[in-house]
VEXDREN-2710 file (C-alpha; in Angstrom, 1 decimal):
% VEXDREN-2710
k/r/px/py/pz
1/MET/-0.2/-0.4/0.0
2/MET/1.5/3.4/-1.1
3/ILE/2.5/5.7/2.2
4/LEU/0.6/9.0/2.2
5/LYS/1.9/12.0/3.5
6/ASN/-0.6/14.6/4.8
7/ASP/1.7/17.0/7.1
8/PRO/1.5/21.3/5.8
9/LEU/4.6/22.7/4.9
10/GLU/7.0/24.1/7.7
11/TRP/6.7/28.3/7.8
12/ASN/10.3/28.3/7.5
13/ILE/10.7/25.9/3.9
14/LEU/8.3/28.9/2.3
15/GLN/10.8/31.6/3.4
16/THR/12.6/32.8/0.2
17/SER/16.4/32.0/0.7
18/ILE/18.2/35.3/0.8
19/GLU/19.8/34.8/3.8
20/ARG/22.8/33.5/1.6
21/PHE/23.2/37.2/0.3
22/GLN/22.6/38.9/3.8
23/HIS/26.6/40.1/3.6
24/LEU/26.3/41.7/0.3
25/PHE/23.5/43.7/1.1
26/LEU/26.2/46.2/3.3
27/LYS/28.1/46.6/0.3
28/ASN/27.1/49.5/-1.8
29/PRO/27.6/48.3/-5.1
30/ILE/29.8/50.0/-8.0
31/VAL/28.3/49.4/-11.9
32/HIS/30.9/48.3/-13.4
33/ALA/31.3/49.4/-17.3
34/ASP/31.2/46.1/-18.6
35/TYR/28.4/45.1/-16.9
36/PHE/25.2/45.4/-19.6
37/ARG/28.0/42.6/-21.2
38/ILE/27.9/40.4/-18.0
39/ILE/24.2/40.7/-17.7
40/GLN/23.1/40.5/-21.3
41/ALA/25.6/38.6/-22.8
42/ARG/23.9/36.9/-25.9
43/LEU/22.7/40.7/-26.6
44/TYR/26.1/42.2/-26.4
45/ASN/27.1/39.9/-28.6
46/GLY/24.5/40.4/-31.2
47/LEU/25.5/44.2/-30.8
48/ASP/29.5/44.0/-30.9
49/LEU/28.1/41.2/-34.0
50/LEU/26.4/44.2/-35.8
51/SER/29.2/46.8/-35.1
52/LYS/31.3/44.9/-37.1
53/THR/29.2/43.2/-39.7
54/MET/29.5/43.2/-43.2
55/ALA/26.1/42.7/-44.6
56/LEU/24.5/44.8/-47.7
57/GLU/21.8/45.7/-45.0
58/PRO/23.2/45.6/-41.5
59/ILE/20.1/45.2/-39.7
60/MET/19.4/43.9/-36.0
61/LEU/15.8/42.9/-34.3
62/ILE/15.5/42.9/-30.5
63/LYS/12.7/41.7/-29.1
64/SER/12.3/44.0/-25.8
65/PRO/9.2/46.4/-24.5
66/GLU/9.2/49.4/-26.7
67/SER/10.0/51.6/-23.9
68/SER/11.8/55.3/-23.7
69/ILE/14.4/53.6/-21.2
70/TYR/15.3/50.2/-23.4
71/PHE/15.9/52.8/-26.3
72/THR/18.3/55.0/-24.2
73/LEU/20.5/52.5/-22.8
74/LEU/20.9/50.6/-25.9
75/GLN/21.5/54.2/-27.4
76/LYS/24.2/54.6/-23.9
77/ILE/25.6/50.5/-24.6
78/LEU/26.4/51.1/-28.2
79/SER/28.2/54.9/-27.7
80/GLU/30.7/53.7/-25.0
81/MET/31.5/50.4/-27.6
82/LYS/31.9/52.6/-30.1
83/GLU/34.7/54.8/-28.2
84/ARG/35.9/51.8/-26.9
85/THR/36.5/50.2/-30.4
86/GLU/36.8/53.4/-32.7
87/ASN/39.9/54.6/-33.5
88/LYS/41.7/57.7/-32.2
89/THR/41.1/59.5/-35.4
90/LYS/37.2/60.4/-35.9
91/ILE/36.1/59.9/-39.1
92/LEU/34.4/62.2/-40.7
93/TYR/30.9/61.4/-42.6
94/GLY/28.4/63.3/-44.7
95/GLY/29.5/66.5/-46.2
96/ARG/27.6/70.0/-46.7
97/TYR/25.1/71.6/-49.7
98/GLU/26.2/74.6/-51.3
99/ILE/22.7/76.1/-52.7
100/MET/22.9/78.3/-55.3
101/LYS/20.4/80.3/-57.6
102/HIS/19.3/77.6/-59.6
103/THR/21.7/74.4/-59.1
104/VAL/22.7/72.3/-55.3
105/GLU/26.0/71.5/-54.9
106/TRP/27.0/68.5/-53.1
107/TYR/30.7/68.4/-50.9
108/PRO/32.3/66.0/-48.8
109/ALA/32.7/66.8/-45.6
110/ASN/35.9/68.8/-44.1
111/THR/34.7/69.7/-40.8
112/ILE/32.0/69.4/-38.4
113/GLN/30.9/72.5/-39.2
114/ASP/29.9/71.0/-42.4
115/ASN/25.8/70.9/-42.6
116/PHE/24.7/67.3/-43.1
117/ALA/28.2/66.1/-41.6
118/THR/28.2/63.3/-38.4
119/TYR/31.1/61.5/-36.6
120/GLY/28.8/58.5/-36.5
121/GLY/26.7/58.6/-33.7
122/VAL/24.0/57.0/-32.2
123/HIS/20.7/57.9/-32.8
124/GLN/17.2/56.4/-31.4
125/ALA/13.3/57.7/-31.2
126/ASP/10.5/55.4/-30.0
127/TRP/8.3/57.2/-32.5
128/ILE/8.7/59.4/-35.3
129/GLU/7.6/61.1/-38.5
130/ASN/8.4/61.4/-42.4
131/ASN/10.0/64.7/-41.8
132/ASN/11.8/63.6/-38.3
133/LEU/13.4/60.7/-40.2
134/PHE/14.3/61.6/-43.3
135/GLY/14.4/65.7/-43.3
136/CYS/12.9/67.8/-45.9
137/VAL/12.9/70.5/-48.2
138/ARG/11.9/73.8/-47.2
139/ILE/10.8/76.7/-49.3
140/TYR/10.3/80.6/-48.0
141/LYS/10.4/83.5/-49.7
142/ASN/12.2/81.5/-52.7
143/GLN/14.8/80.8/-50.1
144/VAL/15.5/76.7/-50.4
145/SER/17.1/75.2/-47.3
146/LEU/17.7/71.7/-46.1
147/SER/16.7/70.5/-42.8
148/PRO/18.4/66.8/-42.0
149/GLY/16.5/63.9/-40.7
150/LEU/17.6/61.3/-38.2
151/VAL/19.1/59.1/-40.8
152/HIS/21.6/62.4/-41.6
153/HIS/23.0/62.3/-37.8
154/ALA/23.1/58.4/-37.9
155/ASN/25.2/58.4/-41.0
156/GLY/27.8/56.6/-40.2
157/GLY/26.5/55.1/-36.8
158/PHE/23.8/53.8/-35.6
159/LEU/20.1/54.2/-35.9
160/ILE/17.6/52.6/-33.2
161/LEU/13.8/52.5/-34.3
162/SER/10.6/51.5/-33.0
163/LEU/9.0/48.4/-34.9
164/ARG/5.7/49.8/-34.3
165/THR/6.6/53.1/-36.0
166/VAL/7.7/50.9/-38.9
167/LEU/4.7/48.3/-38.6
168/GLU/2.3/51.4/-38.5
169/GLN/3.9/53.3/-41.6
170/PRO/5.0/50.9/-44.1
171/LEU/5.5/53.4/-46.7
172/MET/8.5/55.2/-44.6
173/TRP/10.2/51.8/-43.9
174/PHE/10.5/51.2/-48.2
175/ARG/11.9/54.1/-48.0
176/LEU/14.7/53.5/-45.2
177/LYS/15.5/50.3/-46.6
178/GLN/16.6/51.3/-49.7
179/ILE/18.7/54.0/-48.3
180/LEU/20.1/51.0/-46.0
181/THR/20.6/48.7/-49.8
182/CYS/21.7/51.3/-51.8
183/LYS/23.8/53.2/-49.1
184/LYS/22.7/56.3/-50.7
185/TYR/19.9/59.4/-49.8
186/GLU/17.9/60.7/-52.0
187/TRP/15.4/64.2/-51.5
188/HIS/12.1/63.6/-52.3
189/SER/9.4/66.3/-51.8
190/SER/6.9/65.8/-48.8
191/ASP/4.3/66.6/-51.4
192/TYR/4.0/63.5/-53.5
193/SER/1.9/66.0/-55.7
194/LYS/4.7/68.9/-56.5
195/PRO/8.3/67.8/-57.6
196/LEU/11.6/69.4/-55.6
197/PRO/11.7/73.1/-57.0
198/LEU/15.9/72.0/-58.6
199/ASP/17.7/68.7/-58.5
200/ILE/19.3/67.9/-55.4
201/PRO/22.5/65.9/-55.6
202/SER/22.2/62.5/-53.6
203/MET/24.4/61.6/-50.8
204/PRO/26.3/58.7/-49.7
205/MET/25.3/57.6/-46.3
206/SER/25.5/54.3/-44.4
207/PHE/24.2/53.4/-40.5
208/ARG/23.5/50.2/-39.2
209/LEU/19.5/49.7/-38.0
210/LEU/18.5/48.4/-34.8
211/LEU/14.6/47.6/-34.5
212/ILE/13.0/47.2/-31.0
213/GLY/9.4/45.6/-30.6
214/GLY/7.7/43.0/-28.4
215/ARG/6.8/39.2/-30.5
216/GLU/3.8/40.0/-32.0
217/ALA/5.8/43.3/-33.6
218/LEU/8.7/41.1/-34.3
219/GLU/6.3/38.2/-36.3
220/ASP/4.2/41.4/-38.1
221/PHE/8.0/42.5/-39.3
222/LYS/8.5/39.0/-40.1
223/ASN/5.5/38.3/-42.6
224/LEU/6.6/41.9/-44.1
225/GLU/10.1/41.4/-44.5
226/CYS/10.4/37.7/-44.6
227/ALA/13.8/37.2/-46.6
228/LEU/15.1/40.5/-44.7
229/THR/14.1/39.0/-41.2
230/ASN/15.5/35.8/-42.4
231/THR/19.4/37.7/-42.8
232/SER/19.3/39.9/-39.4
233/LEU/20.8/39.5/-37.0
234/TYR/18.4/38.6/-33.6
235/GLY/18.5/39.8/-30.0
236/GLU/16.5/40.0/-26.8
237/PHE/16.8/41.5/-23.5
238/GLU/16.7/39.1/-21.1
239/ASP/14.1/40.3/-18.6
240/THR/15.6/37.7/-15.7
241/ILE/18.2/36.5/-14.0
242/ALA/19.5/33.1/-12.1
243/LEU/19.9/34.1/-8.2
244/SER/23.0/31.2/-8.7
245/ASP/25.5/32.4/-6.5
246/ASP/27.5/36.1/-5.2
247/ILE/28.2/36.6/-8.3
248/ALA/25.1/36.7/-9.9
249/PHE/23.6/38.9/-7.2
250/ILE/26.2/41.5/-7.3
251/ASN/25.9/41.6/-11.0
252/TRP/21.5/42.0/-10.3
253/ARG/22.3/44.7/-7.9
254/MET/24.8/46.5/-9.9
255/TRP/21.7/46.5/-12.8
256/VAL/19.2/48.1/-10.5
257/ARG/22.0/50.7/-9.5
258/SER/22.7/51.4/-13.0
259/VAL/18.9/51.8/-13.6
260/ALA/18.9/54.4/-9.8
261/ASP/22.0/55.6/-11.2
262/SER/19.8/56.8/-14.2
263/MET/17.6/58.0/-12.1
264/LYS/19.4/59.8/-10.2
265/CYS/18.0/58.3/-6.9
266/PRO/19.9/58.2/-3.6
267/PRO/21.5/55.3/-2.3
268/ALA/19.7/52.3/-0.6
269/ASP/19.8/51.4/3.0
270/TYR/21.2/47.5/3.6
271/ASN/17.7/46.7/4.6
272/PHE/16.2/47.6/1.1
273/TRP/17.1/44.9/-0.7
274/PRO/15.4/42.1/1.1
275/VAL/11.8/43.4/0.3
276/LEU/13.1/44.4/-3.2
277/ILE/14.3/40.8/-3.7
278/HIS/11.0/39.4/-2.1
279/GLU/8.6/41.8/-4.4
280/GLY/10.9/41.0/-7.2
281/MET/10.1/36.8/-6.7
282/ARG/7.1/37.4/-6.9
283/TRP/7.3/39.0/-9.8
284/THR/9.2/36.4/-11.5
285/GLY/7.1/33.8/-9.7
286/ASP/9.8/31.6/-8.9
287/GLN/12.6/32.0/-5.9
288/GLY/15.6/31.5/-8.0
289/LEU/14.6/34.0/-10.6
290/LEU/15.1/38.6/-9.9
291/PRO/13.9/40.6/-12.6
292/LEU/15.9/42.4/-14.8
293/ASP/12.7/44.7/-16.5
294/LEU/13.7/48.2/-16.7
295/ASP/10.4/49.5/-16.4
296/TRP/9.9/47.3/-13.2
297/ILE/12.9/48.0/-11.9
298/ARG/11.9/52.0/-11.9
299/HIS/8.7/51.2/-11.0
300/GLN/9.8/50.3/-7.5
301/LEU/12.3/52.9/-7.6
302/GLN/9.9/55.8/-8.1
303/GLU/7.3/54.6/-5.9
304/ALA/10.0/53.7/-2.7
305/LEU/11.7/57.5/-3.8
306/SER/8.2/58.9/-2.9
307/TYR/7.8/57.8/1.0
308/CYS/11.8/59.0/1.2
309/SER/12.6/62.1/3.2
310/ASP/15.8/61.5/4.4
311/GLY/18.0/60.9/1.3
312/VAL/18.4/56.9/1.7
313/ILE/15.9/54.4/0.8
314/ASN/15.6/51.4/3.1
315/GLY/13.0/48.7/3.1
316/ASP/9.9/50.6/4.6
317/HIS/9.8/52.9/2.4
318/LEU/9.5/50.5/-0.5
319/ARG/7.3/48.2/1.7
320/LYS/4.9/51.2/2.5
321/ALA/4.9/51.8/-1.4
322/ILE/4.0/48.3/-2.2
323/LYS/1.0/48.2/0.8
324/MET/0.0/51.7/-0.9
325/ARG/-0.3/50.3/-4.5
326/ALA/-2.2/47.1/-3.1
327/TRP/-4.6/49.4/-1.4
328/ARG/-5.3/51.6/-4.6
329/GLU/-5.8/48.7/-6.7
330/GLY/-8.1/47.0/-4.3
331/LEU/-11.2/48.5/-4.9
332/ILE/-12.2/45.1/-7.2
333/VAL/-11.6/42.4/-4.5
334/GLU/-12.4/44.5/-1.6
335/LYS/-16.0/44.5/-3.6
336/ILE/-15.8/40.5/-4.4
337/LEU/-14.7/39.7/-0.5
338/ASN/-17.8/41.4/0.3
339/ASN/-19.6/40.0/-2.1
340/ILE/-18.6/36.3/-0.5
341/GLU/-18.9/37.5/3.1
342/GLN/-22.4/38.8/2.8
343/LYS/-23.0/35.0/0.6
344/GLN/-23.6/36.7/-3.2
345/ILE/-21.4/34.6/-4.0
346/GLN/-21.2/31.3/-2.2
347/ILE/-17.6/30.0/-1.0
348/ASP/-17.6/27.5/2.2
349/THR/-15.2/27.3/4.0
350/LYS/-16.8/24.9/7.1
351/GLY/-18.4/22.3/7.0
352/GLU/-18.1/19.2/4.7
353/VAL/-20.6/18.2/1.3
354/ILE/-20.2/15.8/-1.2
355/GLY/-19.6/16.6/-4.7
356/GLN/-18.5/20.2/-3.9
357/ILE/-14.7/21.8/-4.0
358/ASN/-13.4/25.5/-3.7
359/ALA/-11.3/25.6/-6.6
360/LEU/-8.8/28.6/-7.0
361/SER/-8.3/30.9/-10.4
362/VAL/-6.3/34.1/-11.1
363/ILE/-8.7/36.6/-13.1
364/GLU/-7.4/39.7/-14.8
365/PHE/-9.8/43.0/-15.5
366/SER/-9.8/44.9/-18.4
367/GLY/-7.9/48.1/-17.6
368/HIS/-6.5/46.9/-14.1
369/PRO/-2.8/46.9/-13.9
370/GLY/-3.1/43.6/-11.6
371/VAL/-4.2/39.8/-11.4
372/PHE/-6.2/39.1/-8.4
373/GLY/-6.5/35.1/-6.9
374/ILE/-10.4/34.3/-5.9
375/PRO/-11.8/30.9/-5.1
376/VAL/-14.9/29.3/-7.4
377/ARG/-17.4/26.9/-6.1
378/ILE/-17.0/23.6/-8.2
379/SER/-20.1/21.4/-8.0
380/CYS/-20.3/18.1/-9.4
381/ALA/-24.2/15.9/-9.7
382/VAL/-24.1/12.4/-10.4
383/HIS/-27.1/10.1/-11.9
384/VAL/-27.7/7.3/-13.6
385/GLY/-26.8/7.3/-17.0
386/ASP/-24.9/6.1/-20.0
387/GLY/-21.5/7.2/-18.5
388/GLU/-21.8/10.9/-20.1
389/PHE/-19.3/14.0/-18.6
390/ILE/-21.3/16.9/-19.4
391/ASP/-18.4/20.5/-18.6
392/VAL/-21.4/22.8/-18.5
393/GLU/-18.4/25.8/-19.6
394/ARG/-18.0/23.7/-22.4
395/LYS/-21.3/23.3/-23.4
396/VAL/-22.2/27.0/-22.9
397/ASP/-19.3/28.3/-24.9
398/LEU/-17.8/29.5/-21.4
399/GLY/-14.7/26.8/-21.4
400/GLY/-11.7/27.7/-23.2
401/SER/-10.1/25.2/-25.4
402/ILE/-7.1/25.0/-22.2
403/HIS/-9.6/24.0/-19.7
404/SER/-11.6/21.7/-21.7
405/LYS/-8.5/19.9/-22.8
406/GLY/-8.2/20.0/-18.2
407/LEU/-11.4/18.2/-18.4
408/MET/-10.6/15.3/-20.8
409/ILE/-7.7/14.5/-19.5
410/MET/-9.2/14.1/-15.5
411/GLN/-12.2/12.5/-17.3
412/SER/-9.6/10.0/-19.4
413/TRP/-7.4/9.0/-15.7
414/LEU/-10.4/8.4/-14.2
415/MET/-11.9/5.8/-16.9
416/SER/-8.3/4.2/-17.0
417/THR/-7.9/4.1/-13.1
418/LEU/-10.9/2.1/-12.5
419/LYS/-10.5/-0.3/-14.8
420/LEU/-14.0/-1.1/-15.6
421/GLU/-15.1/-3.8/-18.4
422/GLN/-18.2/-2.0/-19.5
423/ASN/-19.1/2.2/-19.6
424/ILE/-20.0/3.4/-16.4
425/PRO/-23.6/3.7/-15.8
426/PHE/-23.9/6.8/-14.1
427/SER/-24.0/10.2/-16.4
428/ALA/-22.0/13.2/-14.4
429/SER/-22.3/17.4/-15.4
430/LEU/-19.9/19.6/-13.7
431/VAL/-20.4/23.1/-13.7
432/PHE/-17.9/26.4/-12.1
433/GLU/-20.5/28.4/-9.8
434/GLN/-21.3/31.5/-10.6
435/SER/-19.1/32.0/-13.4
436/TYR/-20.3/34.4/-15.6
437/SER/-17.1/35.0/-18.0
438/GLU/-15.0/32.4/-20.3
439/LEU/-13.1/30.0/-17.7
440/ASP/-9.0/28.8/-19.3
441/GLY/-6.7/26.9/-18.4
442/ASP/-6.4/23.9/-16.4
443/SER/-5.2/24.6/-13.1
444/ALA/-8.8/23.4/-11.8
445/SER/-8.7/20.3/-13.0
446/LEU/-7.2/18.6/-9.8
447/ALA/-10.2/20.3/-8.0
448/ALA/-13.1/19.2/-10.6
449/LEU/-11.5/15.6/-10.5
450/CYS/-11.9/15.3/-6.6
451/ALA/-15.1/16.8/-7.2
452/LEU/-16.4/14.2/-9.6
453/ILE/-15.0/10.9/-7.1
454/SER/-16.8/12.8/-4.1
455/ALA/-19.7/12.5/-5.9
456/LEU/-19.2/9.0/-7.8
457/ALA/-18.2/7.3/-4.1
458/LEU/-20.6/9.8/-2.7
459/LYS/-18.3/10.6/0.3
460/PRO/-18.0/14.7/1.3
461/ILE/-15.1/17.2/0.7
462/ASN/-13.9/19.1/3.6
463/GLN/-14.6/22.5/2.5
464/LYS/-12.0/24.3/4.6
465/ILE/-8.9/23.5/1.9
466/ALA/-8.6/24.5/-1.0
467/VAL/-7.4/23.5/-4.3
468/THR/-5.5/23.8/-7.4
469/GLY/-3.4/22.1/-9.7
470/SER/-3.2/20.6/-13.2
471/ILE/-2.6/16.5/-13.5
472/ASP/-1.6/14.4/-16.4
473/GLN/-3.3/11.2/-17.6
474/LEU/-1.1/9.1/-15.3
475/GLY/-2.2/11.2/-11.9
476/SER/0.2/13.6/-11.5
477/VAL/-0.2/16.8/-10.3
478/GLN/1.4/19.6/-12.3
479/SER/2.6/23.0/-11.5
480/ILE/0.5/25.8/-12.2
481/GLY/1.2/29.9/-12.7
482/GLY/-0.3/32.7/-10.1
483/ILE/0.2/30.3/-6.8
484/ASN/0.8/32.9/-5.0
485/GLU/-2.1/35.4/-5.7
486/LYS/-4.5/31.7/-5.6
487/ILE/-3.6/31.3/-2.3
488/GLU/-3.9/34.8/-0.8
489/GLY/-7.2/35.0/-2.5
490/PHE/-8.3/32.1/-0.5
491/PHE/-6.8/33.2/2.9
492/GLN/-8.6/36.7/2.6
493/ILE/-11.4/34.9/2.4
494/CYS/-10.9/32.7/5.7
495/ASN/-9.1/35.8/7.5
496/ARG/-12.6/37.5/6.8
497/ARG/-14.2/34.8/9.1
498/ILE/-12.5/32.7/11.5
499/LEU/-9.1/31.3/11.0
500/ASP/-9.3/28.0/13.2
501/GLY/-5.9/26.7/12.1
502/CYS/-7.9/23.7/9.7
503/GLN/-7.6/25.9/6.9
504/GLY/-5.6/25.8/3.9
505/VAL/-4.6/24.8/0.6
506/ILE/-3.3/22.1/-1.3
507/ILE/-0.8/22.9/-3.8
508/PRO/1.3/20.8/-6.4
509/SER/4.9/19.6/-4.6
510/SER/6.9/21.5/-7.7
511/ASN/5.3/25.0/-7.2
512/ILE/6.9/25.2/-3.6
513/ARG/9.4/27.0/-5.7
514/HIS/7.4/29.5/-6.7
515/LEU/6.1/30.6/-3.0
516/ALA/6.7/34.7/-1.9
517/LEU/3.4/34.9/-0.1
518/HIS/2.7/38.1/1.6
519/GLN/4.1/39.0/5.4
520/ASP/0.4/38.4/6.4
521/VAL/0.0/34.6/5.1
522/MET/3.0/34.0/6.3
523/GLN/3.0/34.9/9.7
524/ALA/-0.5/32.7/10.0
525/ILE/1.0/29.8/8.5
526/GLU/3.5/30.3/11.4
527/ASN/1.0/30.8/14.2
528/GLY/-0.6/27.5/12.6
529/THR/-3.5/29.2/12.3
530/PHE/-3.1/28.3/8.4
531/SER/-1.7/25.6/6.2
532/LEU/-0.3/24.8/3.3
533/TRP/0.1/20.7/1.7
534/THR/1.6/20.1/-1.4
535/VAL/1.0/17.0/-3.5
536/SER/2.7/14.8/-6.1
537/ASN/-0.5/13.0/-7.1
538/VAL/-4.4/12.8/-7.1
539/ASP/-3.7/10.0/-4.4
540/GLU/-2.3/12.4/-1.6
541/ALA/-5.1/14.8/-2.8
542/LEU/-7.8/12.9/-2.1
543/LEU/-7.3/11.6/1.4
544/LEU/-6.4/15.5/2.6
545/LEU/-9.7/16.0/1.3
546/THR/-11.6/13.4/2.4
547/GLY/-9.8/11.2/4.9
548/ILE/-10.5/8.0/2.4
549/PRO/-7.2/6.8/0.3
550/TRP/-7.9/6.0/-3.5
551/GLU/-6.6/2.7/-2.7
552/ASN/-6.0/0.0/0.3
553/ARG/-5.6/-3.3/0.0
554/SER/-6.3/-3.5/3.8
555/GLY/-9.3/-1.0/4.4
556/PRO/-11.8/1.4/2.7
557/SER/-10.7/3.3/-0.3
558/LEU/-12.8/5.8/-2.6
559/SER/-12.3/3.3/-5.5
560/CYS/-13.8/0.9/-3.9
561/PHE/-17.2/2.9/-2.9
562/ILE/-17.3/3.8/-6.8
563/LYS/-16.8/0.3/-7.9
564/GLU/-19.5/-1.1/-5.4
565/ARG/-21.8/1.6/-6.0
566/ILE/-21.3/0.8/-10.1
567/ALA/-22.2/-3.1/-9.4
568/LYS/-25.2/-2.5/-7.4
569/ILE/-26.8/-0.2/-10.3
570/ASN/-25.6/-2.7/-12.9
571/SER/-26.9/-5.7/-10.5
572/HIS/-30.3/-4.1/-10.5
573/ASP/-30.7/-3.5/-13.7
574/ILE/-30.1/-6.9/-14.5
575/ARG/-33.0/-7.5/-11.9
576/ARG/-35.2/-5.4/-13.0
577/ARG/-35.3/-7.3/-16.5
578/THR/-37.8/-9.4/-15.6
579/GLY/-40.9/-11.0/-16.4
580/PRO/-42.0/-9.7/-19.6
581/LEU/-38.6/-7.8/-20.6
582/ARG/-36.7/-11.5/-20.3
583/TRP/-36.2/-11.7/-23.9
584/PHE/-34.5/-8.8/-23.7
585/ASN/-31.8/-10.1/-21.5
586/TRP/-31.3/-12.9/-23.9
587/ILE/-31.1/-10.2/-27.2
588/SER/-28.7/-8.3/-25.0
589/SER/-26.3/-11.7/-24.2
590/ILE/-26.1/-12.3/-28.0
END
């Protein structure tokens, strides 16, 4: 017989393991000149290749948020790379135009004072218009003047643009591509219905182009320029760093410090770092990863600065900022909790019920910056039938494809485990109570299976315990996302009622490394008023929820109760076929 463990997790196991880095908190990090090359090694390698490439169209595509802080950082890194690698003698690119009465002459650059001369710097823009990029020909009182654009400033250097700009203005892109390919800039009239007032000679032009965008923008660009995409360099900003050793932690602190320096932030106290690390682990969803996302880091620093008045940012400043942010954004959660407390939304946290269980889900509201974990009651009704399993959400088109897949896997496991020689003589309907929008994801498949088994075995489920986790066809419980929000959502319900020490949440064993719970939940677990249990298979979850094992050779088990009920129904059906229906028994045996 399988030995099952049902002891809750100790609170110290749930703590993020940052004690080993405490000796580094006191050291104020100095941002090393090569910090970017160390932390973003893959991207740096691509940038280095771009600076050396002899490709006809020197383009690099970078997967990154299209935020100004990323454009500015890339401009800074490329400028530093250029300074380290260029010759001591600076090379002038471009030149000057001399406009006569009826003609325009072009001359190569001699001095930087020439109106179109450049040393080939690094220029960037997250949004541009046609005249900003290509310059324009201006005519005022019969006087012609030429205004340079970004391509002229970047001549001989680098130009960083947003992919969104390119995709939303394709004509501008085709002209830019022509300049890159032909290494030559041609002047065009801003008004396509009118020619230029006079012929303007072309000028030599060569620069290296970086296009920045997200996954969807990169995919759209590939559809627009498939051949070019396949020959372009590719790189991406890594948004997390593995917290493997002291060196990795120091590198992360340098990264954060570089963002703080760009914002001109005051120094951070040693107790600031544990709070930032904990919040970072919540953001990454993994105790072994810390965020490198520049926008996220800047957001934390900006809010902590709002509560800093003594010239040093400490942990209390960030902790208060996080608490106030949760309060500002918590109106929707507050309304949901009130509805549950007033029993407008039915969630039981005491007693035992057959075929009913508290599952956990994460919800997002359009336009809201956060996600919330809330419990959802799943109920299952079983009646004599032909073995049909009805997923009500799928029937009414409120269940997504992943949701449906999870419930099909659940049904498949049950049928194969029972090892019946014929179809089960019951039909079952499963519903997510009081859900009025589309559901998706398979994180409720373990809870749904437990509700189904409870209804089939006629054994009640403990309503003080909520469940999350997905299952595979072998009955193993798999990790899911949003684990912290789900646990905290059920805890808030129980905390508003009475924490009696028997309430808690069942989670997959593989989700332990993703835990970074709020302090009030950790305190309750430490005090023994709230619990977390981990399971690796369906058997362990069922024992915790019903107190009865799934299989037991020497005693009662849920599988035996289900098989006995099936046998009773089958024998009753045979007895019913007597008298006038005897002939039907004979026909069915042929």
